[in-house]
Each structure stands twice: as structure tokens, then as C-alpha cells.
C-alpha positions, -999 to +999 in steps of 0.1 A: +260-066+362+268-098+364+248-120+341+234-153+353+244-187+339+236-184+296+206-207+291+206-230+261+195-208+233+189-219+199+182-189+175+155-195+145+160-176+118+160-140+127+152-122+091+181-100+100+199-077+072+232-069+083+229-037+063+200-023+087+225-005+111+247+009+086+238+043+090+240+049+124+275+028+123+290+043+095+307+075+123+324+043+140+341+029+112+317-001+117+329-038+111+300-061+097+274-073+121+274-110+132+250-134+113+220-150+125+240-181+134+268-164+154+269-173+193+265-143+219+303-143+223+311-138+188+282-109+186+310-086+205+340-077+184+371-090+198+396-066+177+406-039+197+409-016+168+374-021+159+354+014+168+319-004+167+305+006+199+293-024+221+259-041+211+244-072+208+217-075+183+206-111+187+198-101+223+180-074+217+160-094+191+157-121+218+143-091+245+114-079+219+107-117+207+099-127+243+080-095+254+060-102+219+051-135+233+044-129+271+030-096+289+051-115+321+080-109+302+070-072+296+065-066+334+102-079+342+121-062+312+103-031+317+117-027+351+156-036+333+156-014+303+146+016+287+142+024+253+172+042+248+192+010+260+187-005+227+213+000+204+194-007+168+169+027+165+140+003+153+141-020+185+138+012+203+106+022+187+093-015+188+101-015+226+087+018+230+053+007+210+052-025+233+052-007+267+026+017+254+001-009+247+011-026+279+008+005+300-028+012+284-039-025+290-042-035+253-029-067+238+008-066+231+011-093+204+026-088+169-007-081+155-015-053+180+018-037+179+021-035+139-012-015+144+000+007+169+029+013+145+006+020+115-012+047+135+020+060+147+033+062+112+062+044+125+062+009+108+084+013+084+112+029+109+108-003+131+116-023+101+086-032+086+059-056+090+080-088+077+105-079+103+083-074+132+065-106+125+099-125+125+108-114+163+086-139+183+099-168+162+136-159+175+134-178+209+113-204+217+102-192+251+099-161+268+110-175+298+147-163+293+138-125+286+154-115+317+187-130+307+192-111+276+178-081+287+210-078+312+230-084+283+211-054+268+218-035+295+254-045+302+260-032+263+242-002+268+262+005+301+296+001+279+286+026+253+275+054+281+312+047+299+325+054+262+306+087+259+315+096+292+351+088+286+350+108+253+335+137+273+361+138+300+388+134+272+374+165+254+370+185+289+408+179+296+417+192+264+396+222+263+415+232+296+385+256+301+374+260+339+390+252+373+406+217+374+389+209+408+356+218+388+363+196+359+373+167+383+340+166+397+319+169+364+341+137+355+332+120+383+294+130+383+296+116+343+311+083+355+285+080+384+255+085+362+272+055+338+276+033+370+247+042+389+213+026+386+194+058+378+177+053+345+153+086+345+148+107+316+157+143+315+120+149+312+089+130+319+050+140+305+027+152+335+006+120+334+038+101+344+042+126+372+009+123+384+005+090+385+041+087+406+027+109+430-005+089+432+011+058+438+031+076+463+003+088+483-017+056+481+014+035+496+018+062+525-020+057+530-015+017+534+020+020+552+022+051+574+054+043+588+070+029+555+064+060+538+084+082+564+117+093+553+150+093+574+139+094+614+152+123+636+148+106+669+123+131+679+086+125+679+071+159+673+098+165+647+092+136+630+057+141+630+061+176+615+082+166+588+078+130+581+113+126+585+143+136+562+136+124+526+158+118+498+168+149+477+164+173+508+190+197+524+183+201+557+198+228+576+206+231+611+217+262+624+228+280+659+252+300+676+283+284+687+279+264+723+240+257+717+248+220+707+246+220+670+273+191+667+250+171+695+219+177+675+235+162+642+248+130+661+216+128+673+200+126+640+229+104+627+224+079+659+187+078+650+191+067+615+223+044+618+218+025+652+178+030+652+169+024+616+198+008+604+199+034+575+238+038+562+246+073+572+280+090+568+291+116+593+316+143+579+329+159+610+356+193+607+355+202+639+356+172+663+378+139+660+362+104+651+374+096+689+356+125+704+326+115+684+325+080+694+327+087+731+297+113+725+278+084+709+288+059+739+276+086+763+244+093+746+235+052+742+249+043+776+237+073+796+273+073+812+284+105+819+306+122+792+331+133+820+332+097+834+340+085+799+365+109+792+385+102+826+379+065+823+367+070+860+336+040+855+322+020+884+319-018+884+282-017+873+292+009+845+318-015+826+297-040+817+270-012+805+297+001+788+306-032+770+270-041+761+266-006+744+300-011+723+283-046+713+248-030+700+262-001+682+292-020+666+271-030+636+255+001+629+259+013+595+273+047+604+306+059+590+327+090+603+348+107+586+372+138+604+396+144+574+409+180+580+407+207+553+382+186+536+367+201+498+331+197+487+349+179+455+360+153+484+329+149+500+309+145+469+338+116+457+332+098+491+294+101+493+291+085+458+317+058+462+297+046+492+265+048+473+276+028+450+289+003+473+272-027+489+262-011+520+249+018+503+238+054+516+208+068+531+218+100+547+248+124+549+255+149+577+282+176+574+292+195+606+296+224+598+292+243+567+318+272+574+344+248+581+342+233+542+372+247+519+366+250+481+403+245+472+404+271+451+403+312+449+367+331+451+361+364+452+345+366+485+333+340+516+301+348+511+299+333+473+319+304+484+297+298+509+269+302+486+284+274+463+290+251+489+250+254+494+241+248+461+263+221+457+249+202+487+213+208+475+223+191+439+242+163+458+210+155+478+192+152+447+217+132+425+223+106+455+188+110+465+196+108+500+191+138+526+218+158+532+222+177+570+242+203+569+249+222+600+257+261+598+265+290+622+244+320+631+254+355+632+257+376+660+223+397+652+205+372+680+225+385+708+213+418+703+178+408+705+159+409+742+151+371+739+181+363+721+160+339+697+174+329+667+157+340+631+162+327+596+178+360+587+207+353+610+223+327+586+258+336+585+276+345+554+249+337+527+212+339+519+216+312+494+215+290+526+179+299+532+168+300+496+183+263+487+174+247+519+141+223+521+140+228+559+158+250+584+158+240+621+171+267+645+185+253+675+180+278+706+188+273+744+186+299+770+223+300+782+214+327+809+190+306+827+222+284+833+213+258+807+249+255+797+267+222+779+272+206+812+236+211+827+201+203+818+172+220+809+149+230+779+157+239+743+135+247+714+139+233+677+123+263+656+113+248+624+114+281+605+112+266+571+097+234+553+088+232+519+053+215+515+048+212+552+045+233+583+065+253+608+066+257+643+085+252+676+090+220+692+102+219+729+127+189+738+153+185+768+187+188+767+209+166+786+243+180+784+263+153+806+249+125+779+256+148+751+220+145+736+186+162+729+157+140+743+120+145+737+101+159+767+091+134+792 
């Protein structure tokens, strides 16, 4: 995080005791802490052999001083810091006390905070009454609280980086487990340091309920804004309210039904229609084939004409306009051969952390992934893929749309209609998925890849939502599905 230009700072006497952190610095061979008159630059030791974790006591005191002066400062800082971001334990106690009073709508001045700490039995651990009263006098105004909060956050990130690095080094020396698994855990550790998430591992029920109420109120007042990633199909969006972050969505069908076509339809709706950054991992088609299908669907020029270059005088301008219209869409295509799940995770994490961000992931398809390690059975391997993709969706807070093959059981039925139990090679897919959509077309009725006809999306599983059947139009010449007219 880049801090803004440093505002003028004239610290008052902070009533700071250099011995206050002796207990929790001892294990790091700590150097003496800076004096009250130290500059911000001096607050961080420059000796490369110094093992004191990065911190800035003056910045922490200034943040708390500003919060004790102004509720406006509390509103700003509470969105930037958590209690665990403070180096001094007593500062975390004071910060949490201020936030507790603020959330209850009570006064947050020194007297109110000290009274709260007395009732909690925490005043002594917070430094005592004299120390608490000294904090508002450290800074003349609360206007720069966000600046000091950024410094505190920067130091907290550096400390988490040290902790992650230590865990990674220990993991490497331990030599326990598969190297690829250790690489993935190391990447996750680093991502957790650099990411913006600051959620604790657990929250009290009241916080979870309050968050749910806020989402319900937002959905009521902003019906469109509360929708997840759109699918491009009106009835499917109505049933699912879009694909939400943290969800794993499985689209499954027998070969030749149009799984890849449907996956690209969803990617087009997200990236081109809604401008949501989307990455499409294709283990079956090359990037040129995907791009050709996309151009056909968007321009309504037959696929075979594009493939052969047989366009008439009217179609060339249409193609050029389509190219210009989709050129800036945040859709990324990865057709790397033999992709492993570790590589997919790493690429998604990098994109999530980039300036572009990441809003949706599409994988075509699950059974073509490789783990890069020895496994007891293919079923076990696919089960691991399924669980890992669900965890990836939760980690990045994006929907992960995974395509999957179905076994041949449907072909033995009179109506050829697939069922959820037909998911190939793994019952774990059925368990892990938040939504499962089975794609069905009656090929015997002449609805081949080159034709037109009706298709069904069988929404056979949806957590917290209805299931059902949705009829759509298949337009094979344009390589797309569409809503029924």
C-alpha cells in the first residue's frame, strides 16, 4: 500500500514507556524502541540484523488519539484496520473498546472508553488511565487518522509476510508431503498476506446476522445490483440470481451436447455484457477456435464461413465492428496444455491481485485436468479437483464454473435425459457443487451441432434456491444458445 504524502506532524509528549513492549519483543532480540521525538522514518530500525518485527508505535498512538477525538476518524479507520493489525497488545485492546462503543452508538471519548475498559477488567492491560488520557494529545487533529492508519497497516502486512515466510521455510525443511501441495500452500500463504481480506477465522452470530440483514436490505433496494455474475439467459438468471462469489457451478453433459458452447456463452455474458473480468481455461480448444466461436456468436456470421474466410461484402464490416466492440472486454483465455490445478490457482490468484481483478473463472473441463502427482485412482483425483475448485471459489470470492463429463448411463434410458447421478468419475462433484446444470438436447430429433433446435438446462441442484428445467434455443451455426423467443 502506498501511503499518501506525509502531512505535517508535531507530536506532543506521548507518555510512551520504552519498556511497554519488552515482554512481547524479547523473543525477537529487540532493539530499544524509538523515543517520543523520533521521526516516522526513525521509528523503523534500519539495521539489517535487527530482528524486531516491523512496527510504528507513534503511528498506532496517533490512530488511537484521532479515534478518541472524532467519530469521523473511527468511521474511516474501522474500514482500514483490525485489532490484530496493532503491534502493541494494549493498542489492540483500546482499538477494540473504541469500536465496541462506536457500534453501540455510545460516546467514544476518553472517559467513556476508560469506563468501558474498567467494566471489562481491561484497563490495566490497556496501559492504565494515565496512558489512555495521553493519547488524544499526541496529535493536534484527527484529520490525518487515515494517513497514520495506512502506516499501521503497512507494518502489519510486513509482519504477516515474515510469519508466512517462516512457515514456508519450515515447511520446506520438514519435507513432508508432495512438493506441488507444498507449493500451493506456500502460494496461499503469500496470497493471504497480499490480499485485502481481513476477516477473522470466526465471528459471533450477531455479526453474521447483521451482515445477512444488510445483504437482504441491499437486495430489496437494488434488485439488479444484488445479482451475481449473469449467465446471459433470462430464466436461468431469475432462478439463480446469477452466479455468486464463493460458488462452484458445474455444467455437465455427454460429448457433443454443447458444454463448451454454453461455457463460452456464460463467459461472454460476464465479460462482454457485464464487463466482469473472467478467465477461461480451455483444456480442449485452442485460443483461436474459442475466439472464432465468440466472433460467430457476437456477429451472427456462420461459424463455417468464418473458418473458411468466405465472407461477403456486407459481412466484413460486421466482423470489423464486432472485433472493435469486444476488443476491450476483460476476458482472458488460457489454452495451456496439461494444466494442473496448482497452475490454475496460481494464475487466478495473480489475476485477482492485479489491477484488473477477477470476477469469474471457467474451466473446460474437469476431467482433462492433471494433478502432476501419483494417485490411487482417477476417481480420487477428480474428487480432489472438485474439492480444490470449491475452496478456490471461496478463497477468491468468485464463482468457479467447471464443466464435467457425464457417464453413459443416460444413453441407456428411453428419453436419454441425464441425471445428477450420471456425473462421471466422482460423487464428490455432486457434493461440492453449489449448482449443477445438466445440458440436454435430443440429437436423434436432428438437433446436431450444425443445426437449430430446442435444448434444456436441467437445474438439478441449487443450494438455497429452486431447481427446475429451462428451455432454450440452440443455434449451432452461430455456436451459441439463446433464450427462447
